[in-house]
N, C-alpha and C positions, 0 to 999 in steps of 0.2 A: 274770416281767415282770410287772406288777401293772397291773390299771382296775378302775376301782371296785372297792375295797379286798380283791382275791380275788388269791390267788396262781396264773398262769397257767404252760402253761410249752407251747412253740410245738409247733405242731401238724406235723406231716409225718414225713418221713423223716430218716435222721443226714444225707445230702443240703443236706437243705432245714436242721435246723440249725446244719452250715457253715454255711451262708448263712447264715442269723443273725447268727452269730458275724461272720463276716465286716462285713457289717452294721453289728453295732454299735462293729467296730474305726472304721469308718468314719465312725459316731455321736461316737465319742469322740475322733475326729481334727480333728472340725469343732467340737466343741464347744471344744477343746482351743485351736484354731488361725483361731478363724471369718477373719480380716483376712486372714490368706492363703488361705485356699481362694477369698475373694470376689478376691484379689488375681488369684487363675490363671484367674477366670474373667473379669477383664476383660483380661488378656492371652492370654486364647482368645476373646476379641469381638473384638479388632483383626488377628486374625489373618485371625478369619472375616472382618471388612469389607474387606479383602483379597483375598478367595477371590471376594465374591460382584462384586464390580469385573470380574471374568475371564468371567458368565454371560453367554452368546449367547442369540438365540432361532431356534427352526424352525418353519415356521409350514405351512400349508395339509398339502398331497394327503403334502408331503415328509416331515413326521413322521411316516405310516405307510408309507415304502417302509424297512425292512432293507439288509439288506449284498447285494446281490447281482451277482454278474461283465456278467451282460449287458444288465442296468442304468445300470454304470454305464459298459459300452460303450457302451451307445447314449450316453448323457450326455456322452460326453466326444466325440463324433464329431458328436450330431446334435442335440442337447438344446436350442438357441437361446432364450434366453430373452426377451422383447418385452415391448417400450411400446411401446403401439398408443397410437394419438392422433387420436380422432375432434373433426371440424368439421364443425360447421356452420352454417349464414347464408348470405352473400356468398362461397359457396367461388371462384367466377371472378373477383370482384374484384381488379384489379393490387393494391393496400395486400395483402388476404389473401393472394394466391400468394407477394407481397415477406415477411412476418410469415414463411410457414411454409417459405419458402429458406430466413430468417435464423436458423431450427429449427433445420432439417434441416442447415448448417454446422456449427455451434455443436452440436451431437449428436454430429458424425463426426467431431468431433476427439473425443472424451470417453474414457477408455481404457476397456474391454475392449469396446468398438461395435463391431459387425462393417461394418455399413454399416443406412444412412437409405436411407427408400425412400418419398418422397412423392409425391403430383402436379407439385411445385417443376420434381422432375428431367426430367421428361416433358417440361414447357415447355420446360426449357432447354433439354435435348437440342434443341427443333426448332426457337431460334429463337437461342438459344446467350445469353437472355438471358429476364429476365421483362417481355413488352411490356406497353407503355399501355394495350391495348385488349384489351376481358375476348370482343369478338368471336374474335380471336386464340384469347384461353385456351382459352375454348367451341370451340375446333376440332380442342384436343390432350386436354380432356378432359371436353367434353361439358358439360352443363349441369345436376351434379347439387344433390342439397340434403345431401347428405353426403359427405367426400374422408377419405381414412383417411391417416398418418403410421405407415412401421411404425419399427419404432429394433432393430434385432436386432442383440442382445449375443454374443461368442464363445461356444462351445458349451463344455461343464464348468465356466460359471460356480458359484458357489455363491450361497445365497441371501443371508449378509453381504455379500459382492461384488457383489450385483445392487443393492441397497440404494443406494448411494451412486449407481450412476444414477439408477436414481427420482429424487432430489433433485436433479439433473443438469437432467433433465428437466422438473421445477416453473422451477428455476430458469433453463431457455431458453426455455421457453415464456412469463414475464414479460418478460423480455431481448426478445422477438423482438415487443412488440407489436403486438398483433392486434385488426384495429380491433373499434371499439366496434359490437355485435349476430351478432359472431363469437359461437361457443359452442364452446371448447376444450373438451374432458375425456379426461384422459391416464388409462388403464387398461391393464389385462398384468398378466403374473406378477409383476414387479418393485416396481410398485403394492401391487396387493394384499397381497402378504408384506409390504412397509415399513408400510402402514396395519393391519396383521393384528398384525405386531411390536409396534406403539406400543400398540397397543388391550390385549394380550397383558399389557404393564406394567403399564398404567394400570391396570386390571382386578386385577390381583395385588397390586397398591397399595391399589385398591378396599377389595377384597377384604378386607384382613388390614384394616386401617380399620375395618369395617364391624366384622369377626369382636371387634377387640379391645375394639368398644365395648358390642356385645351381650354378653362375656362380662361387662364390669365394671356391665351392668347384673344381670346374674345374680345375678354372685358379693355385689353391696352388697343387692339380698335376700333369694338363698336362705344366703350360707352367712355368717349370724349365729352372735353367740354366741364369736368369734375372736378373735384378735391380726389386724394385718392384714392382714385379713381378703381387699384388691386385690392382697398383694402375689404370687398366683401368677400374675397377669396379668404382672405384669414378667420374672418368671424363666420363665415360655412362651414370650415376644415374644424374649426373646434365645436361649432355643433354637433360636424360628424362626429370628433372625439365625443362628448355629449353619449352622444346617443352609442358608441360604443362601449361605455360605463353602465347605460341603462340597461344595456341588453344584459351583461357578466351582472349586475348585481338579480334582475330578474331571471333569469336562469334560458334565458335563450341562445341557443348555442348557433354556431355557425352553420352552414350547409352551402349548397352547390345554389341551388336558388338567393337565402337568406344573402351570400357575398354579393348579388347584380344591386345589392339594394342602396349600398354609400355610393355608389355615382350617379344614382338617381339621385339622393339627397342635396349631393353638392350641385346638381341643378335645380334641384329644389330653391335649394337653400338662396342660391343665389336669386333667386327670383326676390324672394326676403326683401332680402338685403341692400340690392338694383332700387327695389318702390320708396326702401324709406333715404338711398343714400341721393336719389333723382331725388324725393319729392322734398327733401333737406336742401338743395340745393334751391332747389327754384325758389323754397319759400327765400333765403337767404339775398334773394334782390331784393324785394323789399321791404323783409323786418331786419333788425337787426340779432346775431345768434342767442341773447336769451330768451328776444320773442319765437324765434324763427323754427325751433325747434319741439317745441311746443304744440307750437301750428305743424308743423309740417306730420306730427304723431296723432294727432286730430285729425287733421284731415285724408289720412292713407290708413294709420292705421288700422281702421275701423272695418274697412274691405279689406286690407290685405290679413286680418286677422280672420275673417270671415272663411277669408278665400283657403285659410291654412286647413281649418276646422271640414271647409268639403273635405280635401282633399286628403284630410283623417282618414271620413269618412268615406271617400273611394276607396280604403285602405278597408275599414271596417268592412267593406261590401264584403269581400275577399276574404276576409279574416270570418265572416258568418255564415257565407256559402262554402267554405271548402273546412269548415271544422269537423276531426275527423280525420284531415291528411298534416301530421305535424310542417312540414316543408312548406306547405303553403300558409298555413296561420304565423309559424315564424315569420316567414316574410312579410305578411302583412303587419304582426308587432313590431316588426321590426320599422319598417317604411312608416307607422305611429306614431312611436319614441321619436322617429328621425324628424319629422319634420314641424312637432311638436317642438326642440331640443333648437333645429337650425330656427324658429322662427324665433327665440329666445336668443339663442346668440346675435342674432341680428339687430337684438336692442338695449343686449347687455354690453355688447361687444364696439359693433362697428360705431352707433351713436355717442356713447361715451370717448371714446375714438375722434370722431370726426369735431365732437366740440373742446376737444383738450385742442386738438388742431388749426379750428379756425380761431381760438385764443389767444393759440400759439404764433399765428402770422397774421392775425391783428396785432400783439402789442411789440412782436422780432420785426415783420416790413410791412406794417400799411396796409396791409391786402385786410379794405375796407366794404364790404356791403354797400346797396344801397340805401339804408338811414345812416352810417356812418358819415358817408364821404356827403350826406347833407347837414350833417353838424356838428365836423372831426370827431367823430366818432363814437360818442354815445352811445350807449343801449338802451336809452329812456327818449325815445322821440318819436311822434307821430306818425305813423304808416300813409300811404301814400289818400288814401280814401278818405284819413280825415283831417287833410289838409284841403282837400278839393281837390286834388288833382283828378285828371280826364283819364277817366278808362281807356287801356291801352287792349286794343284785338290781339290774337295769340302773334300773326305775322310783326305785329311792332316789337317782341321782346326778341332781347339780344343773343337769348338762349336760344331759341324759336329758329334752326335753319330748315334749311332746303328740306332734308326727307322729312322733318315734321309738315313743313308746309303742307307739302305729297301727301303723305298721310292725311290729314285736313279734307284737302281737295276729293279725295278718293270716297273718302265714306261720304261727305256729305254728299259726294255724285250717287253713289248706291244706296244711301238712303231716300234720294231724291228719286228713283227706279226699284221701288221694294217690290212688284210684281215680280218683275222677270231675275232679281235676283235673288228669291228663296225661292224660285221655281224651279230654276237652274239647280241649284245648294238643292231640292227637294225630290228632282229625278236623280241627280249623280249618287244619293241618300239610295234611295233604290236603288237603283243599278249593284251599288257597293251590296244593298241586303243579299240581291240574287246569288253577286259572287261569294260572298260569305258562305255558300251550301258546299261550293265544289272545293273549299280550299284542303289543301293536304292536312295531315295532320301528325304530329310527333312526340310519341306515347311512350317509346319504350326508354324505361330508362338511362338502357346505355346508351343509347344517342346521346344522351346528357352531357357524358361525359368524354374529355379529348379522344377519339379513336388511337393516337399516337400515344397513350399515356402509358411507361414499361411496364404498370402489373397489369394493364388488362389486353397488353401485347400480350406480356407474358399468361394469363387466362387462355386468350384464346389459343394459343401454343395450346395449354393442358389439356386443355377441351376436344382439340383438335385427334390427341395421343391421345384420349379416354373415351372418343365416341361421345360425345359430350358433357361429362363429368357432371358435378352438381345443376349444373345448366338446366339440364332437361328432368330435374325430382324434384317431383313436389310430396306436400306434406299432405297425411288422413289422419287427426288427433282423435281417438278411440276414450271414450269413458262410459262409467258405470260401473255398477256390481259384475265378479264373475267374469272378469274377461277373458280367463285361461279355461271356462268354463267350455266342452266341446261345439255348445249348440254356436258357442258366438266365436269359435275356428271356421266351424261348416260357412255360418253366414259370411266370416271376408273370405272364404271360399266361392262364394254365391253372388259374392261384390266383382271376386275377381274373375269370373266369367262377365258379367253386364256390361265391366266396367271398359275391359278388354275388347267387345264387342263394338264398341261405338271409335267416331272415329276422333285422332288424334292419339290416346293410350296406348303407348308403344307394352306396360308392364306393368304386374304386381308385385308386393315384397310384404307380406304382414307375418307375424305371427303367424297363425295358419303356414304360410310357405314354409318355415322357420321347423317348426314341430312336427311337420309331416317329412321336410327333408332331413331331421334324427328318428324317425319311426319306420322308413320302410315305405314311403308316401301314402302313407297313413293318418288319419285324427282317430288318434283311443277316444274307444269308447266313453270314455269315464274323466271327469276334474283330476281327480287321480293318477291317473294316468296319464293325464298330460304333463303335471306337476313331477311326475319323475323322470318326462321326457325332459322337460326343461332343465331340469337336477344337473339334467348331464352336458348339457350346453354350454360353454366358459361363460364368463359371468359379461366379460368384454363384449362377447355377441348377442349374452342377450339383456342385452342392456336399450341397445337402436332399436326394441321388439316393447321393453315389459318395462318402466321405470317408477317409480312415485305414483302406483296407482292407477296407469294409464298405461295404453297401448297408442304403438305408430304402425303408421300402413304406410309404405313410401309409392307414388305412382308415381309410375315414367313415362313421359310427353316425347313427343318428335322432334328432333333435332330442326333447329331455327325456326322457330314458330314465331308468324307477326304478331304482330298486337294484335290485330285481329282471329289470330290461329287458338291463340292462347287465353280469349275469352270465350272465344267456343269449345275449348279444352275444358278449363275451368266449370262451365254448364252442362258437360259431357260429364265430369266426375260427382259433379251434384245429381245429378240426376240418378247414375248409377248406384250412389250412395241408397235416396227415396225408390230408386225401385227395387235393387236388392232385400229393401224390407228391414232393414237391425231388430234382432229382437228386443223384446219389452227391456225399457230399463236399459239401453246401449243407445246412443248418441257417440255420432259421429263426423265432422266437420273437417273439411278441405281450410286449412290456416298454410302460418310460416308466410314471412314476407313476398316472396315470388309470387304466390296465389292470391295474397289483399292488394298487392301494390297497384298493379297493371287496372283493373277496377277502378280502383280512386281515383288516380292518374285519366283515365280514361272520361268519368263521372264527372271531373271538372273542364275539361274541355268540354263537351256537351252540354255540361249547364251555365258556359259563359256569357249565355243570354241574361238566364236570371242573376246573378251575379252585378252583368248592367246595368240590370234594372234594381235591384234595393240600389245601389249607388245611385241612378238617378234620382230612386224614391225619397233616398236618404239625404242628398245635398237639397232637395227640394224641400224636403218637409225644412232643414237648416233653415235657407233661405228666406221661407213662408214664417215659419216663427222668430226669427228676424226682422223684416220690413211687413210682417202684417199686410202684406201688400199683395195679391197676387197676379200683378205686372213683373211687380219686378223680383219675384219670385220662380215668374218662369222663363225668364225677356234674357237670363244666362244660361237657364240652359238648355233652349233650342240652337246654337251654336255649335253644340259639344255631340246633341241627337246625329245634328246630322253628320257629326266627325264620326261617331260611330259608325257610321255609313259608309262613311269614305276610307277608313282605311284599309274595308274590303279590298279596296281597288288597288288601294297602293298595296296590299301582300299581294296580291293576284298578280298583280305588275312585277314585285321583285320574288315574288315564289316563292316568298314565307310562310312555310307554316305554319297550323293554329295550335302552340307549345301549353301543354299547364301553366306557365307563368304567363302565356300572351294571351292567355283565356280570360286572365284579372284585370286587359290593361281596356275595356272600356269602362267599369270601375272606377279605373283611374283617370284613364281619360276627362271624366266627368268630376273627378273632384279634383284633378292638376289642372284642366282647364277652365278652370270656373273661375281661376284667379285674375287670367286676363277678362275674361268676360265682368266680371264681377264689378274690375277695378273701371272698367271701360262705361257700366251704368252710370255706378257714384257719382265718374266724373263728367254726366251728361245730365243727369238729373240736378246737380249742382250745378254747371253753369245755366239749364233750364231756368231753373229758379230767378237769376237773376231780371232783373228790369229788362224788357224789350228787349228779349232774347228767346226768336222762336225756336222748333227744333231743331229745325237744320243747322243755323248758326252752335247749338250745342252740339250738336253733334260732331259737329267741325270741328268746336271749340275743341271738345273730349280724345279726340283722334289727333288733334293735334298737339297738345299736352300732355299727354300721356300712353299715346301712340310710340309714340319716338322709348319713352320708358318701356312697357310692355314688348318694344321688337327684339330689345336690346335686350331686355331680362331672360327672354323665351330666346334667342341667338345665343344667349350664354345656354344654357339648358341643351338645347341640342346638343352645344359644345361636349357641354358632361355627360350624356344619356349617349355622344356616340364612340364614348370610353368603348361600353358593353362591346361594344361591334369588334373589339380586338383583343376578344374576350377567349383565352382558349378553350371556354365550353359551347357547344354547341348551341346549346339552349338558348344561353345568353347572350351571343354573338346576333342571332337572331333575333335576340329581345332588345337587342342593342336597334339592328337595324330599324323594328319594327317603330321601337319608339321617338328614335329620333325622326320617323315621317308623321307619325300623329301630333307628337310637342308643334311640328313644324304646320300641321296642319290646325292646330289649335289654334293657332297664334293668324290665317291666313281667315279660320273662321268670324273671331273673334273680335278682327278689323271692316272684315267684309259682306259677312249676315247679321251680327247685332246691333249695327245701327240700319239698317231696313226694319228688321224684327223691335227693335225700340220705338220705332215709327209704328208700324204699324198697329202695334200692342197699346201703345199710350193713345194714338186715334180712334182704334176700339174704341179702351175708357173711357177716355172721354165724352165718346159719345155715348156710351154706355151710360155716364155720369147723366148728364144732360137728358135722357129722355126718363128718370128718373123725377130728375128735378134734382141732382146735387149739381153743387159748385166744383170745380177740382182741386178747389184747397178742399172740403170737405173731403172728399173720392184718395187723395195725395194725403197721409199723416206725416208726412215731412213740415218739421216746422215751418 
């Protein structure tokens, strides 16, 4: 391969050379059949649009609760979603009660609604109708300022099944014609889910638009001196559309965390496209188009491919370390699809378009490359190295500007002083790890969503009026035989006495409470007596405690608990269950999304070092398998380990808390940043293989020739990620600020700490090889 008028051989092991030949063959095919390649890309795009139409969304705590047999049993038996209608104003006015009755009657007929409970029911039960007298109404419901209507669903509904009920409630409220001056607020789980789902969709589209707009600005100003400099945007956006299709076909839903992936993919996908684009332009300096594309792909394809796999493995580490928490798994799966498909789009969209454009310019306007100028435009001319042209240094190339020369000189200076550079990097890393222990955390899922979301504001008003509502209710599922036996009910009373004495536990409502309430405060002595009492309880009320052979206990917690207090409360309830000693054959488990979600979110944050460690291990394994050389497997990771520590200093300086999404950033940093370090390292070994080139020369040439490309791709990635900072979701906005800083740090680490790392490790390897009597050629499997 030739660049800068010099003969070069691909660095790496035989596998690298073999992969280079694969990419060379791909380049030949694209060069020979650009229209067919684009046609294949269009067919894939049409298929992707079909998959995108199948995407669903999951919001709230349900996105953080995985498969759990106990939870599924509870959901099917007792988890009834609700719509709560808060009515304020002239609530005892007959006109208000009639509107309430109309709303009640219409919602009762809606599919999947179990029942509707409202003050209008009580009034009609007393008089058989809504009387015209406000005094008569007050005798039944009193004279409150606020009343509530509860629309209770059938148990076991999914969020997709609940959302149409919310839509029907909005229509029914308008149809019921509440009097002017009466304030009606519709809230509840379905309302919150529906509005949040709509906002996630809007946010995804807005973030995509912002990311694309910022990328256009970045490419326009940073990616100068190349043809079609905005073309990478087209390629990466195609890759994003492919990703939408893939997750639709795979059944991966959109969620708060998943929506953050697409700006990330635009940032990462730009890297792949910019690297291919830049290398193709470089090869056009010294080779005709027919040879330039295969050469460019054979040279840049392997390192970018390995970098893409490294990014996928970084996300894979997040997947493995968060199995059981769907939102994180969906985030990782979407990211893996995305990096692979944006890489594919860079090859099948960007490269054939460049090929066609180059042909068009050559034939239509005579814009010729080096060889075409040499003999009137023929593609089949000898390359400079074959004609004996003298090699040029990087500074001699007309396309190497002042910025690239500055990068080369800086890298050479840093590489010449490895002890100082690496010591400073290590000290900053150590300080970062120390600072990481004092970072705040963001673990409350309600803090993930916009605090001004209307449904959230309405929910908070509802809670304020009801003293907390369902926000402080947790659920215990009781399974076993003879759950109506007096011994089981007496255990429930024992559990209540133990639990209420524990901190943060405010009260217990159990089947024992129900039976005692309907039996003069006593538990019957026999099971027949219990059955007799329960037969007198209305079926709607009884279903809250017994259903499908299982029983339900409600535990009321303190209001406004912090995440730490919630975890303590959960622990206290679980201890109370054990200490109360359930009868043999009876099992009681604290369940429900409110009890399951906080521990899973906190575990993700606390296990962030495990996730990061997995990311490092996976990428190291990939590099070792690929290069079969310890130095080449280790060197690209050293700067990324530095960044893992540095990012904590950045977070502390900007007061960015550790969120469950940010907890995965360590593994992402290794996977994403490895692209920059691999590309620099590959070029270093490529240059070092040339006759008469020493290590510092190779460092300078590598930084000069690829430093600009990775700087452009890195800064465009920063621009893409910065779109996240404008997200209405606090967790995504914080993640945006975090990723912008971390990507910048990885770029700095690749250009500042990798050169001295290469010098140190390469020198150590040579000395070790010399000590064992092996030559450099024996030690390095490069051809």
